[in-house]
C-alpha positions as CSV (number, residue, x, y, z in Angstrom):
1,X,-24.2,160.0,205.2
2,X,-22.0,163.1,205.4
3,X,-20.3,161.9,208.5
4,X,-19.5,158.6,206.9
5,X,-18.2,160.4,203.8
6,X,-15.9,162.5,206.0
7,X,-14.8,159.4,207.9
8,X,-13.8,157.7,204.6
9,X,-11.8,160.7,203.6
10,X,-9.9,160.8,206.9
11,X,-9.3,157.0,207.1
12,X,-8.6,156.3,203.4
13,X,-4.9,156.5,202.4
14,X,-3.8,159.0,199.7
15,X,-6.5,159.3,197.0
16,X,-4.9,161.9,194.8
17,X,-6.7,164.8,196.6
18,X,-5.5,166.7,199.5
19,X,-6.8,169.1,202.2
20,X,-6.0,172.7,201.8
21,X,-6.7,176.4,202.6
22,X,-8.4,178.5,200.0
23,X,-8.6,182.3,199.9
24,X,-11.8,183.7,198.4
25,X,-12.3,187.5,197.7
26,X,-15.8,188.7,198.5
27,X,-17.8,191.7,197.3
28,X,-19.9,191.9,200.4
29,X,-18.9,193.3,203.8
30,X,-22.4,193.2,205.3
31,X,-22.1,191.4,208.7
32,X,-25.4,189.4,208.3
33,X,-24.4,188.2,204.8
34,X,-21.0,187.2,206.1
35,X,-22.6,185.3,209.0
36,X,-24.9,183.5,206.7
37,X,-22.1,182.6,204.4
38,X,-20.1,181.3,207.4
39,X,-23.0,179.1,208.4
40,X,-23.3,177.7,204.9
41,X,-19.6,177.0,204.6
42,X,-19.3,175.4,208.0
43,X,-22.4,173.3,207.5
44,X,-20.8,171.7,204.5
45,X,-19.1,168.5,205.7
46,X,-15.3,168.7,205.7
47,X,-15.3,172.5,205.2
48,X,-14.5,175.2,207.8
49,X,-14.4,179.0,207.8
50,X,-10.9,179.7,209.0
51,X,-10.4,183.5,208.8
52,X,-11.9,186.7,207.5
53,X,-9.7,189.7,206.7
54,X,-12.0,192.8,206.9
55,X,-9.4,195.1,205.3
56,X,-9.3,193.1,202.0
57,X,-12.7,191.3,202.4
58,X,-11.0,187.9,201.8
59,X,-12.2,184.8,203.6
60,X,-9.9,181.8,204.1
61,X,-11.6,178.4,204.3
62,X,-10.2,175.0,205.0
63,X,-11.4,172.1,202.8
64,X,-10.8,168.5,203.8
65,X,-11.1,167.1,200.3
66,X,-10.1,169.9,197.9
67,X,-10.7,168.6,194.4
68,X,-10.9,171.8,192.3
69,X,-10.1,175.2,193.9
70,X,-11.6,177.2,191.1
71,X,-14.9,175.4,191.3
72,X,-15.1,176.1,195.0
73,X,-14.2,179.8,194.6
74,X,-16.8,180.2,191.8
75,X,-19.5,178.4,193.8
76,X,-19.1,180.7,196.8
77,X,-18.6,183.9,194.8
78,X,-21.3,183.3,192.2
79,X,-23.9,180.9,193.8
80,X,-24.0,181.9,197.5
81,X,-22.8,185.4,197.8
82,X,-25.3,187.1,195.3
83,X,-28.2,185.5,197.1
84,X,-27.0,186.6,200.5
85,X,-26.4,190.1,199.2
86,X,-29.9,190.2,197.8
87,X,-31.4,189.3,201.2
88,X,-29.2,191.4,203.4
89,X,-28.0,194.4,201.4
């Protein structure tokens, strides 16, 4: 299902949404928590971990179908990150 959804996004002409890069500041610097978060982000169809700046603890991700940047940032910062911190820190 997810491959079909990504295929539709790629093959469908302009739908009012666009791909884009999003910078997300993180509170964690724990390598295992970051690795877990990278797996979660990359496993989401159409989403890829692009960069991590260790000096500022900011990740950059690429989203194929970016609807709402704030929702995405909040989901990562307040849904995934706290659970990973609880496990690894």
